[in-house]
C-alpha positions as CSV (number, residue, x, y, z in Angstrom):
1,M,-0.1,0.1,0.0
2,V,1.1,3.5,-0.6
3,R,0.9,6.2,2.1
4,I,0.4,9.8,1.2
5,N,0.9,13.0,3.2
6,F,0.7,16.6,2.4
7,I,3.5,18.6,4.1
8,L,4.6,22.3,3.8
9,W,8.2,22.6,2.6
10,S,8.7,25.6,4.9
11,N,7.6,26.2,8.4
12,S,8.1,30.0,8.4
13,P,4.9,32.0,9.0
14,G,4.1,35.0,6.8
15,K,5.8,33.4,3.8
16,P,3.8,31.2,1.3
17,S,5.2,27.6,1.4
18,P,4.9,25.1,-1.4
19,V,2.6,22.1,-0.4
20,N,4.5,19.0,-1.3
21,V,3.1,15.4,-1.6
22,V,5.3,12.8,0.2
23,M,4.6,9.3,-0.8
24,R,5.9,6.2,0.8
25,W,5.6,2.5,-0.4
26,D,7.5,-0.7,-0.2
27,G,10.4,1.2,1.6
28,Q,10.6,3.9,-1.0
29,R,9.9,7.6,-0.9
30,L,8.8,10.1,-3.5
31,V,8.1,13.8,-3.2
32,I,5.8,15.4,-5.8
33,P,4.8,19.2,-5.9
34,S,1.2,19.8,-5.5
35,G,1.3,23.2,-7.4
36,E,-0.1,25.1,-4.5
37,R,1.4,27.5,-1.8
38,I,0.1,28.4,1.5
39,D,0.9,30.3,4.5
40,R,1.7,28.2,7.6
41,R,-0.8,30.1,9.6
42,N,-3.7,29.0,7.2
43,W,-2.6,25.2,7.4
44,S,-3.6,22.3,9.5
45,D,-1.2,19.5,10.1
46,V,-3.9,17.4,11.6
47,S,-6.2,17.4,8.5
48,Q,-3.4,18.1,6.0
49,R,-5.6,20.6,4.5
50,V,-6.3,24.5,4.6
51,K,-8.1,25.7,7.4
52,K,-11.8,26.3,6.6
53,G,-11.9,29.9,7.7
54,M,-9.6,31.0,4.8
55,A,-11.2,32.5,1.6
56,G,-11.1,29.8,-1.1
57,S,-10.2,27.0,1.1
58,A,-12.9,24.7,-0.5
59,D,-11.4,24.9,-3.9
60,F,-7.9,24.6,-2.5
61,N,-8.7,21.5,-0.5
62,M,-10.6,20.1,-3.5
63,H,-7.4,20.5,-5.6
64,L,-5.4,18.6,-3.1
65,T,-8.0,15.9,-2.9
66,N,-7.9,15.5,-6.6
67,V,-4.2,15.4,-6.6
68,Q,-4.2,12.5,-4.0
69,Q,-6.9,10.6,-6.0
70,G,-4.7,11.0,-9.1
71,I,-1.6,9.7,-7.4
72,E,-3.4,6.7,-5.9
73,K,-4.8,5.9,-9.4
74,A,-1.5,6.1,-10.9
75,Y,0.0,3.8,-8.3
76,R,-2.6,1.1,-8.6
77,A,-2.4,1.2,-12.3
78,T,1.3,1.0,-12.5
79,R,1.5,-1.8,-9.9
80,E,-1.1,-4.0,-11.8
81,Q,0.7,-3.3,-14.9
82,L,4.1,-4.4,-13.6
83,S,2.8,-7.0,-11.4
84,R,5.1,-5.7,-8.7
85,E,5.9,-2.6,-6.8
86,P,7.0,0.3,-9.1
87,S,10.3,2.0,-8.8
88,I,10.6,5.7,-7.9
89,Q,11.2,6.7,-11.6
90,E,8.3,4.6,-12.9
91,L,5.9,5.8,-10.5
92,R,7.1,9.5,-10.9
93,E,6.4,9.0,-14.7
94,A,3.0,7.5,-14.3
95,I,1.9,10.3,-11.9
96,D,3.2,12.9,-14.3
97,T,1.0,11.4,-17.0
98,E,-2.0,11.1,-14.7
99,L,-1.9,14.5,-13.2
100,H,-0.8,16.6,-16.2
101,G,-2.0,14.6,-19.2
102,K,1.4,14.3,-20.9
103,D,4.0,11.7,-21.7
104,A,6.5,10.9,-18.9
105,I,9.3,13.5,-18.4
106,A,12.5,12.3,-16.9
107,S,13.4,14.1,-13.7
108,P,16.5,16.3,-13.9
109,D,19.8,15.1,-12.4
110,L,21.6,17.1,-10.0
111,L,24.0,19.0,-12.4
112,Q,21.0,19.7,-14.9
113,F,19.0,20.9,-12.0
114,I,21.8,23.3,-10.8
115,Q,22.5,24.6,-14.3
116,D,18.7,25.3,-14.7
117,F,18.7,26.9,-11.2
118,I,21.6,29.2,-12.2
119,E,20.0,30.4,-15.4
120,R,16.8,31.2,-13.5
121,S,18.8,33.0,-10.9
122,A,19.9,35.8,-13.2
123,G,16.5,37.7,-12.8
124,R,15.6,36.2,-9.4
125,I,14.6,38.7,-6.6
126,N,15.9,38.2,-3.1
127,P,12.8,38.2,-1.0
128,S,14.6,39.7,2.0
129,S,15.9,42.8,0.0
130,G,13.4,42.9,-2.8
131,K,16.4,43.3,-5.3
132,Q,18.0,41.1,-7.7
133,L,20.5,38.5,-6.5
134,A,24.0,39.8,-6.3
135,C,26.4,39.0,-9.1
136,T,28.7,37.5,-6.6
137,T,26.0,35.2,-5.3
138,I,25.5,33.9,-8.9
139,Q,29.2,33.6,-9.4
140,K,29.3,31.4,-6.1
141,Y,26.7,29.2,-7.6
142,T,28.6,28.9,-10.9
143,T,31.9,27.9,-9.1
144,T,30.3,25.4,-7.0
145,L,28.8,23.6,-10.1
146,S,32.3,23.8,-11.7
147,H,33.7,22.0,-8.7
148,L,30.9,19.4,-8.5
149,R,31.4,18.7,-12.2
150,E,35.1,18.1,-11.8
151,F,34.5,16.0,-8.8
152,L,32.0,13.8,-10.6
153,K,34.1,13.4,-13.6
154,K,37.2,12.4,-11.6
155,K,35.4,10.1,-9.2
156,R,33.0,8.9,-11.7
157,G,30.2,9.8,-9.4
158,R,26.5,9.4,-9.9
159,T,24.4,12.5,-10.5
160,E,20.8,11.5,-9.5
161,F,19.5,13.3,-6.4
162,A,19.2,10.1,-4.2
163,S,23.1,9.5,-4.5
164,I,23.7,12.8,-2.5
165,D,24.2,11.0,0.8
166,L,26.8,11.0,3.6
167,Q,29.2,9.1,1.6
168,F,28.9,11.7,-1.2
169,Y,29.5,14.4,1.5
170,D,32.5,12.8,2.7
171,R,34.1,12.2,-0.8
172,F,33.2,15.8,-2.0
173,T,34.6,17.3,1.2
174,K,37.8,15.3,0.9
175,F,38.2,16.3,-2.7
176,L,38.0,20.0,-2.0
177,T,40.2,19.7,1.0
178,I,42.8,17.3,-0.2
179,E,43.0,17.6,-3.9
180,K,41.9,21.2,-4.2
181,K,43.9,22.1,-1.1
182,M,41.3,24.5,-0.2
183,A,40.9,26.3,3.2
184,T,38.3,25.1,5.6
185,N,36.1,28.1,5.2
186,S,36.2,27.8,1.5
187,V,35.1,24.1,1.7
188,G,32.3,25.2,3.9
189,K,31.2,27.8,1.4
190,Y,30.8,25.2,-1.3
191,I,29.1,22.7,0.9
192,Q,26.6,25.4,2.2
193,T,25.9,26.3,-1.7
194,L,25.4,22.6,-2.5
195,K,22.7,22.4,0.4
196,T,21.1,25.7,-1.1
197,F,20.7,23.7,-4.5
198,L,19.3,20.7,-2.6
199,R,16.7,22.7,-0.8
200,A,15.7,24.4,-3.9
201,A,15.3,21.0,-5.7
202,E,13.2,19.7,-2.7
203,E,11.0,22.6,-3.0
204,D,10.5,22.0,-6.6
205,G,9.4,18.5,-5.8
206,C,12.8,16.6,-6.6
207,D,13.3,13.3,-4.8
208,T,16.3,14.6,-2.7
209,N,17.9,12.5,-0.1
210,P,16.9,14.0,3.3
211,V,20.2,13.3,4.8
212,Y,21.5,16.7,3.6
213,R,19.4,18.3,6.4
214,T,21.0,16.3,9.3
215,R,23.8,17.5,11.4
216,R,26.3,15.0,9.8
217,F,26.0,16.9,6.5
218,H,27.3,20.1,8.3
219,T,29.1,23.1,6.9
220,P,32.9,23.2,7.9
221,N,34.1,26.4,9.3
222,E,36.7,27.9,11.5
223,E,37.4,31.2,13.0
224,T,40.2,32.8,11.0
225,D,42.8,35.4,12.0
226,K,41.5,38.5,10.5
227,V,43.0,41.8,11.2
228,Y,41.4,45.2,12.0
229,L,42.9,48.8,12.3
230,N,42.6,50.4,15.5
231,E,41.9,54.1,16.0
232,S,45.5,55.1,16.1
233,E,46.3,53.1,13.0
234,L,43.3,54.7,11.1
235,N,44.6,58.2,12.1
236,D,48.0,57.2,10.7
237,L,46.3,56.4,7.5
238,F,44.3,59.5,7.4
239,H,47.4,61.7,7.9
240,L,49.5,59.9,5.2
241,N,50.3,62.4,2.6
242,L,49.2,61.1,-0.7
243,S,48.5,64.2,-2.5
244,S,51.0,63.6,-5.2
245,I,49.4,60.1,-6.0
246,K,45.7,60.8,-6.4
247,R,44.6,57.1,-7.2
248,L,45.9,56.0,-3.8
249,E,44.6,59.1,-2.1
250,R,41.1,58.2,-3.3
251,V,41.3,54.6,-2.4
252,R,42.7,55.5,1.1
253,D,39.6,57.9,1.6
254,L,37.1,55.3,0.5
255,F,38.5,52.8,2.9
256,L,38.2,55.4,5.8
257,I,34.6,56.0,5.1
258,G,34.1,52.1,5.4
259,A,36.1,52.2,8.6
260,W,34.1,54.7,10.3
261,T,30.5,53.7,8.9
262,G,30.6,49.9,9.1
263,L,29.2,49.7,5.5
264,R,30.1,47.1,3.1
265,F,32.1,47.9,0.0
266,S,29.1,47.9,-2.2
267,D,27.5,50.5,0.0
268,F,30.3,52.9,1.1
269,T,31.4,53.3,-2.6
270,T,28.0,54.3,-3.7
271,I,27.0,57.0,-1.3
272,Q,24.7,59.6,-3.0
273,P,24.2,63.3,-1.9
274,E,20.8,62.5,-0.8
275,N,22.1,59.9,1.7
276,V,23.9,62.6,3.4
277,K,21.5,64.6,5.8
278,G,23.3,67.0,8.2
279,D,25.6,64.9,10.3
280,T,23.9,61.5,9.4
281,I,24.3,59.1,6.6
282,R,21.2,57.3,5.7
283,L,20.8,54.6,3.1
284,S,19.3,51.3,2.2
285,T,22.0,48.6,2.1
286,Q,22.4,46.7,-1.2
287,K,22.6,43.2,0.3
288,T,19.9,43.1,2.6
289,G,17.8,46.2,1.8
290,Q,18.0,47.2,5.4
291,M,17.6,51.0,6.0
292,V,20.5,52.2,8.4
293,E,21.2,55.7,10.0
294,I,24.9,56.3,10.7
295,P,26.3,59.3,12.6
296,M,29.2,60.9,10.8
297,H,32.5,60.5,12.5
298,K,34.8,63.5,12.3
299,T,36.9,61.5,9.8
300,V,34.1,61.1,7.5
301,R,33.1,64.7,7.6
302,A,36.8,65.6,6.8
303,V,36.9,63.2,3.9
304,I,33.5,64.3,2.4
305,A,34.7,68.0,2.8
306,R,37.9,67.1,0.9
307,Y,35.8,66.2,-2.1
308,E,33.0,68.9,-2.0
309,G,32.3,70.1,-5.5
310,K,34.8,67.9,-7.3
311,Y,32.5,65.0,-8.1
312,A,28.6,64.6,-8.5
313,N,28.6,62.4,-5.3
314,P,30.2,63.3,-1.9
315,L,33.0,60.8,-2.5
316,P,35.4,59.9,-5.5
317,P,34.3,57.4,-7.9
318,A,34.8,53.8,-6.9
319,I,36.9,51.3,-8.8
320,S,36.6,47.5,-8.7
321,N,36.9,45.6,-5.3
322,Q,39.8,43.6,-6.7
323,K,41.7,46.7,-7.8
324,M,40.9,48.6,-4.6
325,N,42.4,45.7,-2.6
326,E,45.6,45.9,-4.8
327,Y,45.7,49.7,-4.0
328,L,45.1,49.4,-0.5
329,R,48.1,47.3,0.0
330,E,50.2,49.7,-1.9
331,V,48.8,52.5,0.5
332,S,49.1,50.5,3.7
333,Q,52.8,49.6,3.0
334,R,53.6,53.3,3.5
335,V,52.3,53.5,7.0
336,P,55.0,52.6,9.6
337,S,52.6,51.5,12.2
338,L,51.3,48.8,9.8
339,Q,54.6,47.0,9.5
340,T,53.8,45.0,12.6
341,P,54.4,41.3,12.0
342,V,51.2,39.1,12.6
343,M,50.9,35.4,12.8
344,I,48.1,33.8,10.8
345,T,47.0,30.3,11.5
346,A,44.5,28.5,9.2
347,T,43.8,25.0,8.0
348,K,44.4,24.6,4.2
349,G,44.6,21.2,2.4
350,G,43.7,19.5,5.7
351,Q,46.8,20.8,7.4
352,R,47.1,23.6,10.2
353,Q,49.4,26.0,8.9
354,T,51.0,29.1,10.7
355,T,52.6,32.0,8.6
356,T,53.9,35.4,9.7
357,K,52.9,38.4,7.6
358,R,53.1,42.2,8.0
359,K,49.7,43.7,9.0
360,W,49.7,45.8,5.7
361,E,49.7,42.7,3.6
362,L,46.4,41.6,5.3
363,I,44.3,44.6,4.8
364,T,41.4,44.5,2.2
365,T,38.2,46.5,1.8
366,H,36.5,44.2,4.3
367,T,38.9,45.2,6.9
368,A,37.2,48.5,7.1
369,R,33.8,47.1,8.1
370,R,35.7,44.8,10.7
371,S,37.6,47.8,12.0
372,F,34.3,49.8,12.6
373,A,32.8,46.9,14.7
374,S,35.9,46.3,16.6
375,N,36.6,49.8,17.5
376,M,33.0,50.5,18.4
377,Y,33.1,47.5,20.7
378,R,36.2,48.6,22.3
379,A,34.8,52.0,23.0
380,G,32.0,50.4,24.9
381,C,29.3,51.0,22.4
382,P,26.3,48.6,23.1
383,T,26.4,45.5,20.9
384,R,22.8,46.0,19.8
385,S,23.5,49.5,18.6
386,I,26.6,48.5,16.7
387,M,24.5,45.5,15.0
388,A,21.8,48.2,14.0
389,I,24.4,49.8,11.8
390,T,26.3,46.8,10.5
391,G,23.1,44.9,9.9
392,H,24.0,41.7,11.6
393,Q,21.0,39.8,12.6
394,T,22.5,37.5,15.4
395,E,25.1,38.2,18.0
396,S,27.1,35.1,16.9
397,A,27.4,36.4,13.6
398,F,28.5,39.9,14.8
399,R,31.0,38.4,17.2
400,A,32.9,37.0,14.3
401,Y,33.7,40.5,13.3
402,I,35.3,41.4,16.7
403,R,39.1,40.9,16.4
404,L,40.4,42.0,19.7
405,S,43.4,40.4,21.3
406,G,43.4,38.9,24.7
407,E,45.2,42.1,26.0
408,E,42.6,44.3,24.5
409,H,39.6,42.2,26.1
410,A,41.5,42.5,29.4
411,N,41.9,46.2,29.2
412,I,38.0,46.6,28.4
413,V,37.4,44.6,31.5
414,R,39.9,46.5,33.6
415,T,38.2,49.7,32.5
416,F,34.9,48.6,33.9
417,M,36.4,47.1,37.1
418,N,37.9,50.4,37.8
419,Q,34.4,51.9,37.7
420,T,33.1,49.5,40.5
421,A,32.7,50.8,44.1
422,P,35.8,50.6,46.3
423,L,35.9,48.1,49.1
424,R,34.6,49.3,52.3
425,A,37.1,49.6,55.3
426,V,36.9,46.8,57.8
427,K,35.8,48.4,61.3
């Protein structure tokens, strides 16, 4: 006998979720999309139907009943025709014909689905921000697909969704770590993207292996030794005379804007005149669409004043992130206080490695955002207030940006200790 259940793909209230049909028979499992979506608040897990109070619930529920009856009919007919229990693919094809009145269509395999997913992503809107997916996100999808293709070709791996199990996870992780010699966080990035593909496939009704949702199919990550610039180092950078090298002066000034606003590269390089209101910068961030209000630090005011009337925007035109990183290292190398040696420890190729570099070698555009979070934290600014500007949704994500040394943390605690009441004298 076949058991049929209707379940919501997502449990998040306020966001319509696809209603999927989960079938189980003879130790096999198949997920079929019903073609309907509903908000969790209007759904009953007991009846596996829409609650009667919702407008249009009768038609919605009748459609689900028709889908169930069509599936049961396809199952009985296929079983009688074959004189045995049908396979997943055989039943999928029979259901497709019964429900949609067309010849069986082979379900896509992993690589085919990912390729289609990437092509659809070009115009996809991020529901969180209301904007199109960033080019960097689509590039990450494309790179992940490239690594998967190379892995499957070398290892003669299977590409159907059911083959994405824990053995696949172990082999793919080992391939990225040992053969591609990737750092732990890079491996984690591609595993996380693979899980994004599998979630999308499941939502589309593909028969994915549910093991990808378990803890064992985890995303590897480790805390890395990223640097930040303290207030003194930022002041040294500000006072560096670059008047004879305008390209470096512009890059330095853009970096300082990021370091005293906490904005991402995509935001601090595109500040418009209308974003500046008195002593406040107010804008909607590109990545999340979150509206932030940032008081202008004296350094920000000085930099904006430096370019007043020179460009249409308050700041000089931006260059590419890659080129700016290159120029930043050229700028930072000229600052004496950034010659400090820094030990960097990270896992790469499965081996823990420690190297020593000068601080200026480690500075990128993202160092600016990390510097803002760390310096505000050092100054005693409440965490929630800093997060309101950086846009971090959780304290755990925010803490990853705080790059204080043990000595710096001790000094913060010492400051608060000195503010406590003195011990009373013993009478």
